[in-house]
N, C-alpha and C positions, 0 to 999 in steps of 0.2 A: 522793596521797602526802604525808604528813606528817613532820615532823622536830622531835625535842625533843633538848634538850641535857640531859645527865643531870650532866655535869661536864665540866671542862676536855679529858678524855680519852676522853670515852664519852658515845655519843648513842644515841636510839631512833628507826628508822624506822618508819613503819608503811604499809603497801600495802596495797590490795584486789585483787579478782580484775579489776577495771577497769584496773587500772595494769597489770597482766599483759597483758591483751589489747590494751593500747594499744601496749604493745610486742612484739605476735604470740610472746607466750610463754605455754603453759599451764601449768597446776598443776604435773603431774606433772614436767615439765622444769626447772620452777623448783626444786622440793624435790630433784632430783638433780644438782644442781652441775652443769649443763650447761653447754657453751662459751656458750650464748646467755644463760644466768641470769650467768654469771659478767661479761660485757659488760655486765646490766644494772646489775649490782654496781658497776661501772666508772661507770656514769653516774649512778648515785644517788649514788656518793661525790665526782663532781663537783658535782653540785647543792646538796649538803651543805656543800661548801665554799663555794658561790657565796651561799647563803641564810644559813647561819649561822656562816659562818666556820670551818668544823672540815678543819683540813688534813691531809691523809693521807700526802702524798709524804715519801718518805723516813723512814714509818714503818713498824713492824709492826703489823699489823691483826689482831685475833680478832673473826670474826662469828658470833653465835649468832642463828640462825632459828628463828622459831618460828609454826607455822601453827596457826592457832584453826579451829573447826569450823564457824564463820560466814563465813568466807571471808577474812578478814583476816591479815595475814602482820606480824610484829614482829621486826625485825631489831635488833639491839643491837651496835654496832660499837665495839670498845674500841682506843687506838691507844697503842702504846707505841715508844721510842725504840731501834734494833737497837743490839746490843753495839759499844761505841766501837773495839774492835781491828777488829772485821770492817768498820766503817765506814771505818774509816782504809786499808784495804787494798784496797776493792773501790769502784767507782763505784756507791753504791747509789741508785738512781733509779726502781726498779719498787717498787710496791706489794706486799708479802707478805701473801696472805690465808689464814688456817686457819679453815675453816668447821666449826662445831659444830653439827649438828642435833638440835633437843630434840622430844620428843613432844608431842604436842597436847594443849591444855589445854583443859577447857569448864568454863565457870562459870555458863552460865545453866540456869534450871531447864527451859525448854523451847527447843528448836531447830527452826525451821520451813524448808524449801526448799520451792522453787516450780517447777512444770513446765507448760511450756507447753501441752502433748498428753498424752494418754494413752499416746502411743505414746513418747514421750521416759520417762514411768514404766517403760512394760515394756523399753525399751532399757536403762534403768538395771539391772531386776533380772536380766536376761539377762546381762548384763556380768558382774554381782556372780555368778551362775551359774557362768561361764567362770574366773572367778578362783578359786573353790573354796576361800573363805577360812573357815577352821576356825572353829566357835565362832559364826558368823553369825546362826545363828537364834535363839541365846539372846542376843546383843547386839542384835537388833531387836524384841526380843519386845513392848516397850513403844511400838513404833513404829506411829502411824497414818495411814491415806491419807483425806484429804477433797477434795471437789470444790467449788468456789466459783467465780461469774463465768467458766465457762469454762476454769478453771485448775484446775491440780491440786497438792495442798501435802502435805507429807509432816510431820508434827508428830512428834518424836523427844524422848521423854522418858525419865528415869534412864539416862542413858548411862553406860556404864563406860569412865572416859578410859583405864583400864588395859590395854583390850582390846588384843592384841597385832596384829589385823588391822585398826585404825582407820584406820591412813595408806593402805592400799589401797582401805577404803571412801569415804574422803574423796576421794580422786583418781577413783574411778567415779562418787561425787555431783556433784562440782563439773561433771563433763564433761557433764551433762545438766540439773542442777537449779540455782537461784539462791537466794542466802541472803536470808531476810525480815526486815527489819528490826522492832524491836520485838514480838521472837517470843511473849511472854508476853500481851501485849495482842492481837496478832491472832488468837491460839488462841482467846481467848474470842468473838470474832468468828467463826472459824470453826464452833465448836462449838454455835454460836448461828443461824449462818445458813447455813452450808453443809451439804453432803450427805455422811453419813460413808460411806465405799466399804469400808474395812477397819478394825476397830476391833482394834487391837494386831496381833502378830505378821504384820507388813506383808510382810517378805519370805518367811517359810514359805508364808503364804496365796498370794502370786502367783506366787511361784517354782513351785510344785505346778501351775498353770495355763499356763504358759510352757514351750515347749521350744524 
């Protein structure tokens, strides 16, 4: 977890999947504004106050949460004082939070996720089939599957960031796979030393063979 102070009234908080696991919260619960995710937000804000002096008590807060496809969460918190008349008439102690979810932004040329076993890959595909996401075959047409040193790797290229089902796809992906750092460099290693199992059309190819 990292904190960046953007201005006197705005900070950026960067979380990864390990931060969620440490708090027993999964990706889907975090993105759906569950009670557990709200509790985690409160704890994060307390830590922000302790680490960088960003006080939120007696402020209205605007929280924007951005999820990236490689597993990071970027949360921007903007604070503002409540209306003076309101503050004078009420004992304003609780932090008011209004959360705004943004769609996923994809900036890398290639994104790679690893799977521990081929069963995990199959379970991922089966979950996608059950979700019945419209347009998924087209969305995954440039996704390839490799195996290397007993692990399995999904290389995702030419990703359409405006795909309507991208959030559901990400939720399923992070259930079974883990993001690989330095994806473009690792892609070269996979193509040179790994074994290609599915060249493009990853979902279309595997979903036909699984029931």
